DSSP file (Angstrom, degrees, kcal/mol; ACC not computed):
  #  RESIDUE AA STRUCTURE BP1 BP2  ACC     N-H-->O    O-->H-N    N-H-->O    O-->H-N    TCO  KAPPA ALPHA  PHI   PSI    X-CA   Y-CA   Z-CA
    1    1 A M     >        0   0    0      0, 0.0     4,-2.2     0, 0.0     5,-0.2   0.000 360.0 360.0 360.0 -40.9    0.0    0.0    0.0
    2    2 A L  H  >  +     0   0    0      1,-0.2     4,-2.6     2,-0.2     5,-0.2   0.922 360.0  50.7 -61.2 -43.9    2.8    2.4    0.8
    3    3 A H  H  > S+     0   0    0      1,-0.2     4,-2.5     2,-0.2    -1,-0.2   0.843 108.5  53.1 -66.1 -30.0    4.5    1.9   -2.5
    4    4 A H  H  > S+     0   0    0      2,-0.2     4,-2.9     1,-0.2     5,-0.2   0.930 109.6  47.7 -67.6 -43.3    1.2    2.6   -4.2
    5    5 A L  H  X S+     0   0    0     -4,-2.2     4,-2.2     2,-0.2    -2,-0.2   0.921 115.8  43.8 -63.8 -43.4    0.8    5.9   -2.4
    6    6 A L  H  X S+     0   0    0     -4,-2.6     4,-2.5     2,-0.2    -1,-0.2   0.904 114.5  50.2 -68.0 -40.0    4.3    6.9   -3.2
    7    7 A G  H  X S+     0   0    0     -4,-2.5     4,-2.6    -5,-0.2    -2,-0.2   0.909 111.2  48.3 -64.1 -41.7    4.0    5.8   -6.8
    8    8 A T  H  X S+     0   0    0     -4,-2.9     4,-2.6     2,-0.2    -1,-0.2   0.900 111.2  51.1 -64.3 -40.5    0.7    7.7   -7.2
    9    9 A G  H  X S+     0   0    0     -4,-2.2     4,-2.4    -5,-0.2    -2,-0.2   0.903 110.3  49.0 -62.3 -41.0    2.4   10.7   -5.7
   10   10 A L  H  X S+     0   0    0     -4,-2.5     4,-2.5     2,-0.2     5,-0.2   0.923 110.9  49.9 -64.7 -44.3    5.3   10.4   -8.1
   11   11 A F  H  X S+     0   0    0     -4,-2.6     4,-2.1     1,-0.2    -2,-0.2   0.928 110.5  51.3 -57.1 -44.5    2.9   10.1  -11.0
   12   12 A Y  H  < S+     0   0    0     -4,-2.6     4,-0.2     1,-0.2    -2,-0.2   0.920 111.1  46.7 -62.1 -43.8    1.0   13.2   -9.8
   13   13 A L  H >< S+     0   0    0     -4,-2.4     3,-0.7     1,-0.2    -1,-0.2   0.897 116.3  44.5 -65.2 -39.5    4.2   15.2   -9.6
   14   14 A L  H 3< S+     0   0    0     -4,-2.5     3,-0.2     1,-0.2    -1,-0.2   0.765 122.5  37.2 -74.9 -25.1    5.4   14.1  -13.0
   15   15 A E  T >< S+     0   0    0     -4,-2.1     3,-2.1    -5,-0.2    -1,-0.2   0.094  72.8 121.4-115.0  22.6    2.0   14.6  -14.6
   16   16 A C  T <  S+     0   0    0     -3,-0.7    -1,-0.1     1,-0.3    -2,-0.1   0.754  82.4  47.0 -62.4 -21.5    0.7   17.7  -12.9
   17   17 A R  T 3  S+     0   0    0     -3,-0.2     2,-0.4    -4,-0.1    -1,-0.3   0.467  98.9  87.2 -95.0  -3.0    0.4   19.4  -16.3
   18   18 A T  S <  S-     0   0    0     -3,-2.1     5,-0.1    -6,-0.2    -3,-0.1  -0.775  84.7-114.6 -97.6 139.5   -1.3   16.4  -17.9
   19   19 A S    >   -     0   0    0     -2,-0.4     3,-1.2     1,-0.1     4,-0.3  -0.381  25.2-118.4 -67.3 152.3   -5.1   16.0  -17.6
   20   20 A A  G >  S+     0   0    0      1,-0.3     3,-1.1     2,-0.2    12,-0.2   0.826 114.3  60.5 -62.5 -31.1   -6.2   13.0  -15.6
   21   21 A A  G 3  S+     0   0    0      1,-0.2    -1,-0.3    11,-0.2     8,-0.1   0.753 109.2  42.9 -68.4 -22.7   -7.9   11.6  -18.7
   22   22 A Q  G <  S+     0   0    0     -3,-1.2    -1,-0.2    10,-0.0    -2,-0.2   0.297  90.6 128.7-101.1   7.0   -4.5   11.4  -20.4
   23   23 A S    <   -     0   0    0     -3,-1.1    -3,-0.1    -4,-0.3   -11,-0.0  -0.253  56.1-148.4 -67.5 147.3   -2.7   10.1  -17.4
   24   24 A T  S    S+     0   0    0    -13,-0.1    -1,-0.1     4,-0.0     3,-0.1   0.511  76.6  98.2 -88.6  -6.7   -0.4    7.1  -17.5
   25   25 A S     >  -     0   0    0      1,-0.2     4,-2.5    -5,-0.1     5,-0.2  -0.723  68.3-152.0 -79.0 118.5   -1.5    6.3  -13.9
   26   26 A P  H  > S+     0   0    0      0, 0.0     4,-2.4     0, 0.0    -1,-0.2   0.871  93.1  49.6 -63.6 -35.3   -4.2    3.7  -14.1
   27   27 A T  H  > S+     0   0    0      2,-0.2     4,-1.6     1,-0.2     5,-0.1   0.896 112.5  46.9 -71.5 -37.8   -5.9    4.8  -10.9
   28   28 A R  H  > S+     0   0    0      2,-0.2     4,-2.0     1,-0.2    -1,-0.2   0.906 113.3  50.0 -66.8 -41.4   -5.9    8.4  -11.8
   29   29 A W  H  X>S+     0   0    0     -4,-2.5     4,-3.1     1,-0.2     5,-0.6   0.902 107.3  53.7 -63.1 -43.1   -7.3    7.5  -15.3
   30   30 A L  H  X5S+     0   0    0     -4,-2.4     6,-1.6     1,-0.2     4,-1.1   0.884 110.0  48.8 -60.5 -38.1  -10.0    5.3  -13.8
   31   31 A G  H  <5S+     0   0    0     -4,-1.6     4,-0.5     4,-0.2    -1,-0.2   0.897 117.6  39.6 -67.6 -40.0  -11.1    8.3  -11.7
   32   32 A A  H  <5S+     0   0    0     -4,-2.0    -2,-0.2   -12,-0.2   -11,-0.2   0.932 126.4  29.7 -77.2 -47.1  -11.2   10.7  -14.6
   33   33 A V  H  <5S+     0   0    0     -4,-3.1    -3,-0.2   -13,-0.2    -2,-0.1   0.899 134.2  26.1 -84.3 -42.6  -12.6    8.6  -17.4
   34   34 A H  S  <<S-     0   0    0     -4,-1.1    -3,-0.2    -5,-0.6    -1,-0.1   0.366  97.0-125.6-107.5   4.5  -14.8    6.2  -15.5
   35   35 A K        +     0   0    0     -4,-0.5     2,-0.4    -6,-0.2    -4,-0.2   0.827  43.4 172.7  56.8  36.7  -15.6    8.3  -12.4
   36   36 A V        -     0   0    0     -6,-1.6    -1,-0.2    -9,-0.1     5,-0.1  -0.637  36.7-113.8 -75.6 128.4  -14.4    5.6  -10.0
   37   37 A R    >>  -     0   0    0     -2,-0.4     3,-1.9     1,-0.1     4,-0.6  -0.279  26.1-110.2 -64.4 151.2  -14.4    6.9   -6.5
   38   38 A I  G >4 S+     0   0    0      1,-0.3     3,-0.7     2,-0.2     4,-0.4   0.807 115.2  55.1 -56.9 -36.5  -11.0    7.3   -4.9
   39   39 A G  G 34 S+     0   0    0      1,-0.2    -1,-0.3     2,-0.1     4,-0.2   0.669 112.5  43.5 -71.4 -15.9  -11.5    4.5   -2.4
   40   40 A Y  G <> S+     0   0    0     -3,-1.9     4,-2.5     2,-0.1    -1,-0.2   0.396  85.1  93.4-109.1   0.5  -12.4    2.0   -5.1
   41   41 A R  H <X S+     0   0    0     -3,-0.7     4,-2.6    -4,-0.6     5,-0.2   0.892  85.9  48.6 -67.4 -40.6   -9.7    2.8   -7.7
   42   42 A M  H  > S+     0   0    0     -4,-0.4     4,-2.5     2,-0.2    -1,-0.2   0.915 113.2  48.6 -65.4 -41.0   -7.2    0.1   -6.6
   43   43 A L  H  > S+     0   0    0     -4,-0.2     4,-2.4     2,-0.2    -2,-0.2   0.927 112.4  48.3 -63.0 -44.5   -9.9   -2.5   -6.5
   44   44 A A  H  X S+     0   0    0     -4,-2.5     4,-2.4     1,-0.2    -2,-0.2   0.908 111.5  50.3 -62.4 -41.3  -11.1   -1.5  -10.0
   45   45 A Y  H  X S+     0   0    0     -4,-2.6     4,-2.5     2,-0.2    -2,-0.2   0.918 110.4  49.3 -63.9 -42.8   -7.5   -1.6  -11.3
   46   46 A R  H  X S+     0   0    0     -4,-2.5     4,-1.4     2,-0.2    -2,-0.2   0.901 110.4  50.8 -63.1 -40.5   -6.9   -5.1   -9.8
   47   47 A I  H  < S+     0   0    0     -4,-2.4     3,-0.3     1,-0.2     4,-0.3   0.936 112.1  46.8 -62.6 -45.5  -10.2   -6.3  -11.4
   48   48 A L  H >< S+     0   0    0     -4,-2.4     3,-1.5     1,-0.2    -2,-0.2   0.896 108.6  55.4 -63.4 -40.0   -9.2   -5.0  -14.8
   49   49 A R  H 3< S+     0   0    0     -4,-2.5    -1,-0.2     1,-0.3    -2,-0.2   0.808 105.6  53.0 -63.3 -28.5   -5.6   -6.4  -14.5
   50   50 A N  T 3< S+     0   0    0     -4,-1.4     2,-1.1    -3,-0.3    -1,-0.3   0.435  82.5  98.7 -89.1   1.7   -7.1   -9.9  -13.9
   51   51 A Q    X   -     0   0    0     -3,-1.5     3,-1.7    -4,-0.3     4,-0.3  -0.757  54.2-171.6 -90.1  97.2   -9.3   -9.7  -17.1
   52   52 A E  G >  S+     0   0    0     -2,-1.1     3,-1.3     1,-0.3    -1,-0.2   0.785  78.1  65.3 -62.6 -29.0   -7.2  -11.7  -19.5
   53   53 A E  G 3  S+     0   0    0      1,-0.2    -1,-0.3    -3,-0.1    -2,-0.0   0.652  92.3  64.3 -72.0 -11.8   -9.4  -10.9  -22.5
   54   54 A L  G <  S+     0   0    0     -3,-1.7     2,-0.4    -6,-0.2    -1,-0.2   0.649  98.7  61.5 -81.4 -15.1   -8.5   -7.2  -22.2
   55   55 A F    <   -     0   0    0     -3,-1.3     3,-0.4    -4,-0.3    -1,-0.0  -0.917  65.5-151.5-119.4 138.0   -4.8   -7.8  -23.0
   56   56 A E  S    S+     0   0    0     -2,-0.4     2,-0.4     1,-0.3    -1,-0.1   0.907 100.9  21.1 -68.0 -40.9   -3.3   -9.3  -26.1
   57   57 A D     >  +     0   0    0      1,-0.1     4,-2.1     2,-0.0    -1,-0.3  -0.803  68.9 179.9-132.1  90.0   -0.3  -10.6  -24.2
   58   58 A K  H  > S+     0   0    0     -3,-0.4     4,-2.5    -2,-0.4     5,-0.2   0.865  82.7  54.0 -60.6 -40.0   -1.2  -11.0  -20.5
   59   59 A K  H  > S+     0   0    0      2,-0.2     4,-2.2     1,-0.2    -1,-0.2   0.903 108.4  49.4 -64.0 -40.4    2.2  -12.4  -19.5
   60   60 A K  H  > S+     0   0    0      2,-0.2     4,-2.5     1,-0.2    -1,-0.2   0.917 111.5  49.4 -63.6 -42.8    4.0   -9.4  -21.1
   61   61 A H  H  X S+     0   0    0     -4,-2.1     4,-2.5     1,-0.2    -2,-0.2   0.913 109.9  51.2 -62.6 -42.6    1.7   -7.0  -19.2
   62   62 A D  H  X S+     0   0    0     -4,-2.5     4,-2.3     2,-0.2    -1,-0.2   0.893 110.4  49.0 -62.4 -40.1    2.3   -8.8  -15.9
   63   63 A V  H  X S+     0   0    0     -4,-2.2     4,-2.6     2,-0.2    -2,-0.2   0.926 111.7  48.7 -65.4 -44.5    6.1   -8.6  -16.5
   64   64 A E  H  X S+     0   0    0     -4,-2.5     4,-2.3     1,-0.2    -2,-0.2   0.897 111.4  50.5 -62.1 -39.9    5.8   -4.9  -17.3
   65   65 A H  H  X S+     0   0    0     -4,-2.5     4,-2.2     2,-0.2    -1,-0.2   0.913 111.3  48.3 -63.3 -43.1    3.7   -4.3  -14.2
   66   66 A A  H  X S+     0   0    0     -4,-2.3     4,-2.5     2,-0.2    -2,-0.2   0.901 110.3  51.4 -65.1 -41.0    6.2   -6.2  -12.0
   67   67 A V  H  X S+     0   0    0     -4,-2.6     4,-2.2     2,-0.2    -2,-0.2   0.931 110.6  48.4 -62.4 -45.4    9.1   -4.2  -13.5
   68   68 A N  H  X S+     0   0    0     -4,-2.3     4,-2.3     1,-0.2    -1,-0.2   0.905 111.3  50.9 -60.9 -41.3    7.4   -0.9  -12.7
   69   69 A G  H  X S+     0   0    0     -4,-2.2     4,-2.6     1,-0.2    -1,-0.2   0.892 109.0  50.8 -63.4 -40.0    6.6   -2.1   -9.2
   70   70 A L  H  X S+     0   0    0     -4,-2.5     4,-2.4     2,-0.2    -1,-0.2   0.891 109.2  51.1 -64.8 -39.1   10.3   -3.0   -8.6
   71   71 A I  H  X S+     0   0    0     -4,-2.2     4,-2.1     2,-0.2    -2,-0.2   0.934 111.7  47.1 -63.5 -45.1   11.4    0.4   -9.8
   72   72 A V  H  X S+     0   0    0     -4,-2.3     4,-2.2     1,-0.2    -2,-0.2   0.935 114.2  46.7 -61.4 -46.8    9.0    2.1   -7.4
   73   73 A M  H  X S+     0   0    0     -4,-2.6     4,-2.1     1,-0.2    -1,-0.2   0.847 108.5  56.9 -66.1 -33.3   10.0   -0.1   -4.5
   74   74 A F  H  X S+     0   0    0     -4,-2.4     4,-1.5     2,-0.2    -1,-0.2   0.939 110.8  42.5 -60.9 -48.3   13.7    0.5   -5.3
   75   75 A F  H  X S+     0   0    0     -4,-2.1     4,-2.1     1,-0.2    -2,-0.2   0.841 110.4  56.5 -71.0 -32.2   13.3    4.2   -5.0
   76   76 A E  H  X S+     0   0    0     -4,-2.2     4,-2.8     2,-0.2     5,-0.2   0.900 104.1  54.6 -62.2 -39.0   11.2    3.9   -1.9
   77   77 A G  H  X S+     0   0    0     -4,-2.1     4,-3.0     1,-0.2     5,-0.2   0.902 107.4  49.6 -60.2 -41.1   14.1    2.0   -0.4
   78   78 A F  H  X S+     0   0    0     -4,-1.5     4,-2.8     2,-0.2    -1,-0.2   0.898 110.6  50.2 -63.8 -39.9   16.4    4.9   -1.1
   79   79 A V  H  X S+     0   0    0     -4,-2.1     4,-2.2     2,-0.2    -2,-0.2   0.942 114.7  43.1 -63.5 -47.2   13.9    7.3    0.4
   80   80 A V  H  X S+     0   0    0     -4,-2.8     4,-2.3     2,-0.2    -2,-0.2   0.927 116.6  47.1 -65.2 -45.0   13.6    5.2    3.6
   81   81 A A  H  X S+     0   0    0     -4,-3.0     4,-2.7    -5,-0.2    -2,-0.2   0.901 112.6  50.2 -63.7 -40.6   17.3    4.6    3.8
   82   82 A G  H  X S+     0   0    0     -4,-2.8     4,-2.5    -5,-0.2    -1,-0.2   0.883 109.6  50.7 -65.4 -38.3   18.1    8.2    3.2
   83   83 A H  H  X S+     0   0    0     -4,-2.2     4,-1.5    -5,-0.2    -2,-0.2   0.923 113.3  45.2 -65.3 -43.3   15.6    9.2    5.9
   84   84 A G  H  X S+     0   0    0     -4,-2.3     4,-1.2     1,-0.2    -2,-0.2   0.895 114.5  48.7 -66.3 -39.8   17.3    6.8    8.4
   85   85 A Y  H  X S+     0   0    0     -4,-2.7     4,-2.6     1,-0.2     3,-0.3   0.894 106.9  55.7 -66.7 -40.3   20.8    7.9    7.3
   86   86 A H  H  X S+     0   0    0     -4,-2.5     4,-1.0     1,-0.2    -1,-0.2   0.885 104.9  53.3 -61.3 -38.1   19.9   11.6    7.7
   87   87 A G  H  < S+     0   0    0     -4,-1.5    -1,-0.2     1,-0.2    -2,-0.2   0.846 116.7  37.8 -65.9 -33.2   18.8   11.0   11.3
   88   88 A R  H  < S+     0   0    0     -4,-1.2    -2,-0.2    -3,-0.3    -1,-0.2   0.729 106.8  65.1 -88.9 -24.2   22.1    9.4   12.1
   89   89 A A  H  < S+     0   0    0     -4,-2.6    -2,-0.2     1,-0.3    -1,-0.2   0.767 108.8  38.7 -73.8 -22.6   24.3   11.6   10.1
   90   90 A S  S  < S-     0   0    0     -4,-1.0    -1,-0.3    -5,-0.2    -2,-0.0  -0.592  81.0-176.4-126.3  72.4   23.5   14.7   12.1
   91   91 A P        -     0   0    0      0, 0.0    -3,-0.1     0, 0.0    -4,-0.0  -0.308  31.2-108.9 -68.8 152.6   23.3   13.5   15.8
   92   92 A K        -     0   0    0      1,-0.1     3,-0.1     3,-0.0    -2,-0.0  -0.582  36.7-109.2 -78.6 141.1   22.3   16.0   18.4
   93   93 A P        -     0   0    0      0, 0.0    -1,-0.1     0, 0.0     2,-0.0  -0.387  41.6 -97.2 -68.0 149.4   25.1   17.1   20.7
   94   94 A P        -     0   0    0      0, 0.0     2,-0.3     0, 0.0     0, 0.0  -0.347  36.3-134.2 -66.2 146.9   24.9   15.8   24.3
   95   95 A T              0   0    0      1,-0.1    -3,-0.0    -3,-0.1     0, 0.0  -0.790 360.0 360.0-102.3 148.1   23.4   18.2   26.8
   96   96 A C              0   0    0     -2,-0.3    -1,-0.1     0, 0.0     0, 0.0   0.419 360.0 360.0 -97.7 360.0   24.9   18.8   30.2
């Protein structure tokens, strides 16, 4: 869930000048084009992803989805590691 929120945030920042109907974010697109309420967009996306007749090559789509997920999780790891490192890199001086 965390990676979805960060990924959606990244999509939003990269696409802030793009209309939601033209978005490459599937959840944002579902909201704009099909008026799916925000709480149901992930469920709608999962249902669509599992409909094999919608894709010419379901295995290729699954691999592309996994690669995108790995990229998002990779950068999330850097964010988390950087946050932890930042806390240790500048320790507070001891008080007397």
